[in-house]
N, C-alpha and C positions, 0 to 999 in steps of 0.2 A: 578491586572496584566494588563499591557498595551500591545500593539502589539509588541513593541520592546522587552519587557521582554519575551513574548511568543516565538518570533523567536529565542532569545538567548537560551531558554530552549530546544526548538525543535532541535537545532543544537549542544547541549552540549554533548560531548563524555565522556564515563566513563573511568576510568583508564585502565580497561581491553581492551577497544577498542584502546586507545592510544598505549598500549603495542603491540597490534597486527598490528597497522598501520606502525610500524617500518619495517615490512616485505613487505609492498606494494611497487609497483612502481607507475608510472603515472596512474591516474584514469580518466576515461571518464564516465560521467553520461548522458545516452541517454534518451530523453524525460524529461529533467529537468524542463521544463516549466509547468508541471502539478502540482497537489496538493501536492505531496510528494517531488518534486524535490528540493525545497529550503532547506528543513531540511536535506535531505540526502547529497546534495552537500556541504552545509555549515558544516555539521558534519564531513564529510571526510576531508575538508580543515583544520578544527580545530584539528582533530586527528593527521594529519600529522605534523602540526605545533608544537603541544605539544610533539610529538615524536622526534622533531628535524630533520624531514625528509624533504628534499627539493623537493620531487616529486610534479608534477603539478596535479591540479584538474580542469578538463574542463567540462563545462555544455553545452550540445547540445540540441537545440530545434529550431523551427521556430521563437519562441519568439514573437508570435502575441499579447501576454499579456505583456504590458510594466511594470506593477506593479510586475509581476512575475520575469521578467528579472532584475529589480532593486533590488528585495530582494536577488536574488542569487549573483549578482555582488557586492552588499554591503558587502558580506561575504568574499571577496577576491578571488572568484572563477572566472576563465577565461571563458568568454562567447564565444560560437561558434554557428554561425547561419547555420542551415542546414535543408533541407527538407528530412527527413529520408525515405520517400516513393520513393525518387529518388535514384536508385542504384549508379549513378555516384557520388551523394553527399555523400553516405555512403562510397564509395571507397576512397573519398578524405578526410575522417575524420582523425584527428591526431592519431598517434600510441598510444597504451596504454597497460599497463600490467594488468589492472583491468577494466572491463566494468560493469557498473551498468545499467541494462536495465529496464526502467520504462515506456516504450512506450505501449500504449494500446488504443483500441477503444471500448467503452461500450455504452454510451448514444446516442440514435438515430440509433443504429444498427438494430433495429427491422424494421425500414423503409428503411434502406439502408444496407442490410446484406453484400453486396459486400465490403463495407468499412471495416467491421469487419474482413472479410477474408483477405483483402489486408494488413491491419495494424497488425493484430494479428498473421498471419501465413506467409505471403510472406516477409514482412519487417524483421522478425527475421532471415530469410535465408540470406538476404543481410548482416546482422550484423555478423552472424556466419561465413560467408565466409571472411568478412573483418578482423575478429579477431580470427583466428583459434587457436592461442596459448595463448591468454589472458584468465585470470580467469573471467568468466561471471556469474554474479548474476542476474537472471531474475525474475522480480516480476510477480507472477501469482495470482490465486484467489481460494478461497474455493468453488466457484461455479462449479468447475470441478467435485465435488463429487456427487451432488444431495442431496436430503432431507433424514434426519434420525430422528428417535424418540429421543427426549431430554434425555430419560432415558439411552440411549446408551453412552452418553458422547460425541457424535459427531464422524465424520469420522477421521480415522488415515491415516498416509502417505501410508501404505501398502494396503489400500482399493482400489478396482477397481473403477476408475472414472466413473461417470454416468452423464455426462454433458447434460443439456437440454437447447435448444435455441441457436441461432447463437453466442451470446456472449460467453457462457460457452464452446461451442464446439470449437470455434476458439481459445479460451485461452488454451484449451487442445492441439489444433494444435500447438500453440506457444511452449508449453512444448515439444511436440514431435520433432519439428524442432531443438530445442537446444539439446534434447537427441540424435538425429541423429548426430549432430556435436560432441557431447561427445564421442559417441561410434565409429564413423568412423574416426575422426581426433584427438581424444584424448583431445579435448578441455575441460578444467576443468569447470564444470557448477554447479550452485546451482539454484534450482527452489523453489521460496518462495510463498506458497499458503496463501495469506493474507485474513483475514476476518475482515473488518470494523475497520480500524484505525480511531481514533477520536481525535480531538482537538476542542477548543471552537468555531472555525469559520465554521466547517463543520463536517459531520459524522452523525451516527445514533442518537446520543444524541442531537446534534444540530437540526437535522430534527424534532425530537419529541418536543423539546423545542419551535421551531418555530410554529408548529401546535398548541401547547397549548396556546401560547401567542396570536395566531390569532383566538382562540376560535373554532378551527376545531376538529372534533372527531378523536380519535386515532383508527386506524384499528388494530384489534387483530389477523387478519388472518395470520400474519407472525409467531405468536407464540412466539418463543424465538430467541435470537441472541447471537453471540459472538462479543465483541468489545475489542479494545486494545488501549492504549495510543500511540499517534503518535510518541513521542520521542523514546519510546521503540522499536516501529516498525522500525524506521530509523536505530537505532543501530543494531538490529538483521540483517537487510539487509546487513549492512557493516561488521558485525562480521562473516557473512556467507561466506565472501571472503575466509576465512581460511579453510572452509569446502568444497569448490568446488572440484568436482572429475569427472572422466569420467564414473561414474555409471549411472546418475549423483546423486548429493545430493538433496533430496526433503524434505521440511520442512513446516509444518503448523505453521503459525504465527498469534496468536490471544491471547486474555486474558484467564485466567483460569476459569472465571465464565460462566455458561450458564444462561442468564438472560431473564426473560420474558419481552416482550414489555410492558405489563401492569405494571409490577413492576417498570420499569424505568420511565414510564410516571407518575405513582402515586408519586414517589419520586421527580421528577422534578416539578410537579404541586404543591406539598406541599411547596417546597422552593420558587417557583415563585408566590405563593399566588393566584392560579387560581383553578377552579373546572374542573377536567378532564371529558371529555365525550368519550365514547367508542362505536365502531361499529364492526360488524363482530363477528365471533366465533373462538375459539381456534382450531387449526388444530392438527392432531396427529403427524405431522412431521415438521421439520424446517431445514434450512440450517445451519449446525453446524459442527465445527471442534474441534478435540482434539489436543491441542498444548503441551501435556506433554513433548515430546522430546525437543521442543523449550525451555521450562522452565528448563529442566534438563541441557541443554547446556549453557543457557545464564541467568538463574535466572528469577524471576518473574518480571512483569512490575513494574516500580517505581511509578506509580499512579494506584490505584485500581479503580474498577467500581464506588464505592461510592465517591472516590475523584474526578473522572471525572465528576460525576453529580454535585458535589459541585463546581468544577471549572467552569462548564457550567453556573450555575446560578449566580455565582459571576461575570462572564464575562458579562452576560446580564444585571445585575443590574448596572454595571459600564459603560454601553453604548457600549460595544464591538460589532463590526460588525459581521454579519453572511454572509458567501459567498453564492451566489446563485448557489450552486452545490449540489443538492440533491442526496443522495445515491440511491434512489429508492429501498431500501432494502425490501419494501413491496411486490415487484414483485415475484411471485412464478412460473411463466410460462417461465422464462428465456428471456422474451422480454423486452428489454431496449431501 
């Protein structure tokens, strides 16, 4: 698989999504310059086209990364330049019937927590005010839950959030801002708590593969993780448009497996032909989510954990690039 093939698959809509897209109007994807923006914006564009719907898809970002902009634009998505931290810029955004909110601050927030608070809680208020009647799907994180023992199967949507650290706390703040809009203005909202989407250029599996190839020890202190195929994550975000409500709708998005870091590393090392080294000890708890509701609504991911590991090793053997965007999934203190 080359990069063009990967981008094609990441943006490939299922027949179910195409059928649902017929009910959409114009779509705005906010924060489209990040890791997931290209796949989601491209998938939305393709779903509408295959549904025979003439609605627009507009991708909004500052577009400081030229490669990211080019990937999105190549898929026929309209590019909009805007600094979403500027309330005047948000007020001037195009009208939309559907808003996909991908904006977030994570890395570096331990040293500049004010940035996390601004981006993750204040900026959503601007967006909620700009789009009071649009259906809003906002990406959140499983970090809002806190740690659980693997034997529990992970946190479910009705569990009380226990965020730790400025990143998780402000992500919970983002949820609360959109919840306020849902309950006071009737804005239809979906909050998607994602745990570790993976594709061969980045993600937990790519992070582990990079360390193994560099001969670095794998820290076992995380214990276990949930991961999910990025294409499936993109589709669930878009199919959640049909589930937005003023309740609002809350959904865990991840894969069905609870996988130990050690087991993933051993399988990767075997395929890469390297000898793994380990450090640290297994904890009693990990950051885990139970995505049973997601799988009941949308089916299981179309690539399993084993297939993701195989895809990662195939990608590296063929000289595929890795993005320098580590997940920092090893952090247990909430400091990123």
